[in-house]
N, C-alpha and C positions, 0 to 999 in steps of 0.2 A: 504493500500500500504506500509506503514511504517513497519507494522508487517511482511509482506512478505519479504521486503528488509532485515530486521534484521535476519529472519530465513535463508535467503540465505547467508548473510555475516557470520553467525555462522557456517553454513555448509561448506563454503569455507575455513574458518580458520581451522576447523577440518581436511578437506581434505588436506590442505597444510601441516599439521603436519604428516599426513599419507604418503604423497608424499615424504617428506624429509626422513622419516624412511625407506620406501620401497626402494627409490633410493640409500640411503646410504647402506642399506643391500645388494643390488645387487652389488654394487661396492666393498664392504669391507667384507661382511659376506659370500656370496656365493663362491667367489674365495677361501676363507679360508677353506670352507667345501670341495672344490675340491682339496685341497692340494697345492694351488698356494700361494707363498710368496708375499704379496702385497708390502712389502718394496723393493723387487727387482725391481718392475716396476717403482719405484721412482728414483732409482739410476742406473739402467741398469744391465743387466745380467753379465757384465764383472767386476762389482764392487767386492771388497774384502769383506769377511764376517764382518769385523769390521765396514765398511761403511754401510753395510746393517743393522747391529744391531743398529748403531747410528741413522739411519733414523727411525727405528722401535720405538726406545725410544723417539725420537724427535716428532714423530707424534702420539704417544700413541697407536700404532697399536696392542699392547698386551692387552690393556684394553678391558673390555666387550663392546659389540656393543652399548648398551644404553649409556654408559659413553662416547664413541666416538661421538655418535649422539648429546649428550648434549653439549660437547665441541664445536662441529661444529655449533650447533644452537646458542649457546652463543656468539661464535665468530662473527656471523652475526651482532649482536647488540653492542657488547662492544670490538670487536677485539680479537686477540689471539696471544699468545707468544709460539713459538716452541723452546724448549730448550733441549739440550743433553750435559750435562757437561758444558763446557765453550762456546759451540756453541749456540748462541741465535739469533733467527729470529723473529721479530715482524711483525704481519699482522694487519694493522689498520682496524677498522670497516668501512663499512661492510666487514667482512672477509669471503669469499666463498672458502677459501683454499689458499694454497701457492704452486706454481710450483717450485720444487727444480731443475728441468731440465733447465728451462729458468731463474731461479732466480728472479721471480717476482710474486706478488700476483695475484690471479685470477680475482678479482673484477675490477681492472683497464683494464685488457684485455677485459672483458665483456662490460664495459662501452665504451671502444674505438671502439669496433666492432658493438655494438648494434644499433647505429643510422643508419648505412648502411643497416642492415637487416630490421630495422623498416621502413625505407623509401622505400625499395624494396617491402615489404609486403603490406604496405598501398597503395602505388601507383598502384600496380597490382590489389589489391582488388577493388579499385574504378573502374578500367577498366572492370574487369570480371563481377562485379555486374551490371554495366550499360549495357554493350553489351550482356552479357549472359542472363539476365532477359528479356531485350527487345527482343532479338531474340527468346527466348522460348515463350513469350506471343504472338508475331506475328505468330509464327509457329502454335500455338494452335488455334488462331483465324482464320487462313487461312489453316486449316487442309486439307491435300491432294493436296495443290497447289504447284506450282513450288518453291515458297519461302519456304514452309515447307520442301520440299524434299532437297532443296539446303542447308538450314540452318542445317538440321540434318546430311547431308554429311560432311559439314564443321566441325560440332561438333564432329562427329566420327573421323575425321582426327585429330582434336585437342587432343582428348583423346588418340589416338593411337600413334601419333608421339612423341618421347621422347624429352625432353627439350634440351638436348645437340645437337640434330639434328636441330631442329628449331632455336635454338640460334646461332649455328655456321653458318647456312644458312642465317639468317638475317644479321649477321656481314659480311659475304661474299658478299651479295647483296648490302646492304645499306651503309656499311662503306667502305669496300675495293673496291667494284665495282663501285657504283654510287657516293660515297663520299658525301652522303646526311647527314649522321649522324656520328659523331666521338664517337665511343663506348668506348674510353679510359676513365676510371673512374676518375672524379675530385671531391674532397670533396666539400660539400655544403658551408662550411665556406670559402673556397678559391675562388670559383666563382659559385654563385647560377645558373646562366644561363647555364654554361658549365656542372654543376652537373645535371640539368634537361635534357640536351641533352644526356649526357652519360647514364642516367637511362631509356631513352625511349625504347631502344631495350630490356633490361631486363624486364621492365614492360610489354611490349607487348608480349614477349615470354612466360613469366610466366602466364599472363592473358589469353593467347590463350588456354592453357591447362585447366585452371579452368573455363573459360567462356564456353567452350564446355560442361563440366559436368553440369554447372548451367543451360545452355540452355535446355539440355535434361530433367533435373529434373523439371524445370519450365514448360516446355511443357506438361509433363506427369501430373503434379499436376493441371495445368490449365484445361486440357481436362477433368479430373475427376470432378473438381469443377463446370465447366460450365454445367454439367449434373445434378447438385443438384437442389432440389425443390426450395430453396430460391432464386436461380438465375432465374429460370423460373418465379417465383412469381414477382421478381423485374422487369423483362421485361414485364410481363403481366400488371403491374401497370403503364406502360408507361414511366419508367425511361429511360433516354438517355443511349446509349450503353457505353459511356465513364464513366458514373456514375456506371453502373452495373459492369464494368470491374475494374475501378480504386478504387471504394469504397468498393465493396462487394467481388468480386472474388480475387483481389490482396491481400486483407487482410488475407484471408485463405491460399493463395499461399505462403505468406512470412514466415509462421511458419517453414516449413522444410528448407527453404532457410537460415533462421537465424541459425538453428541448424548446417547446413553445414558450414556457415561462421564462427561460433564460433570455430569449430574444425580446419578448414583450416587455418584461420588467426592466431590462437594460435600456430599451428604447424610451420607455415612459420616464425613467429617471432623468433622461436627457431633456425632458419637458413635454408634457401633454398639452400642446399648444391650444387645441380646440377647447378642451375642458377648462383650462386655466383662463382662456379668454371669455368663455361663456359665463363662468362664475366669478370673474375678476379676481383670480388668485394671483398674488405676486410671486410666481415661480419662475423657473428657467424658461418655460415656454413663452411667458409674457415678455421676459427680458430679451429673448432672441427675436421675437416679433417686433418689438420696439426698435431693436438694433437694425433689423432689416429695413424698416421704414426710414431710419436715420442714416442708413449706409454706414453703420458703426462696425467696421470690419473686425477689430480686436474682440469685441463682445461675441460676435458670431463665431469667430475662430475658437474662443474659449469654451463656449457652450458645445460646439461640435466635438472638441477634444474630450470634454467631460462626458458627453453622450457615448462616444466611442469607448472611453475607459469604463463606463458603467456596463456597456454590453460585454466588454471583455471580462470584467470581474464576474458578471452574472453567469457567463458561459463557463468560467473557471469553476464556480461553485456547482454548476450543473454537472460538469465532468466529475467532480468529486462525489456528488450524489449518485451518479451512474455507477461508480465503483462500489458504493455502499449497497445499492439495490441489486446490481448484477456483478458478482465477483469476476466474471469472465472479462469484463471491461478492463480490469487492471492489467491484463496481459496484452492489451492492444498497444 
């Protein structure tokens, strides 16, 4: 198990380096090939040539791409100083860049927004796993029944309806109409109880979409597994149905579920833009949306890297869980 974990950690470290290089190239090298002046996006199109040249010098945009990547990567660990003549700006470690539009380092913006997005993603993940998997298993065990058909209709509705529709509908019904829930966001540090109440509708709305997909995948996998020889053998040996389903069938069913969870949760930690916008949550999704509107490239780059890192970590955890569920994976 230790050797397997070390291999996965080494692969994750290599992948992280590749991600930084690729993302940095997308933001700084590809536009250069297309004839786009990156310095202009930092200062605005109306800036005079002297200001653009000063930013180009300050950020080292004229350096080769590998030198720029090295300065960026080094800044994460030891900080970075942006200098052009007498104009000096210091970005403390960990430095994920500096936004000259908002005159602030990227890392404090990420750390300020990250808890909101993390709370949204984890809360919704718990709901969609519990209800999605439970609905899928029951639908498979009661194949062709009224429950099966009803669950799949609800699942199809959840996949089809966009979040901004179900989110606004839930606010209109439960907040504005019935006054059961106050959807106005309150930080956890300010009032934990009000924070929990304000996150209920975003959790349910986001979980409704994913629970629908997980229910359909769980049902399909469970139906396939229930027809396997080892399931028939377990039943023939006289094992209780709860043991057959819980110990044998569910263990095989969880493998693709974990794969989906790693990708979905990692992506959501990078910012659930539609959900955060619908409920006015000050998370990473809102931050990157604002940055796109303002063409604030450092913020976009920082959120992109955080999203990539979140997906990488989530998949690393999934790999470890694979080894726990199926010992054969450790030999891969």
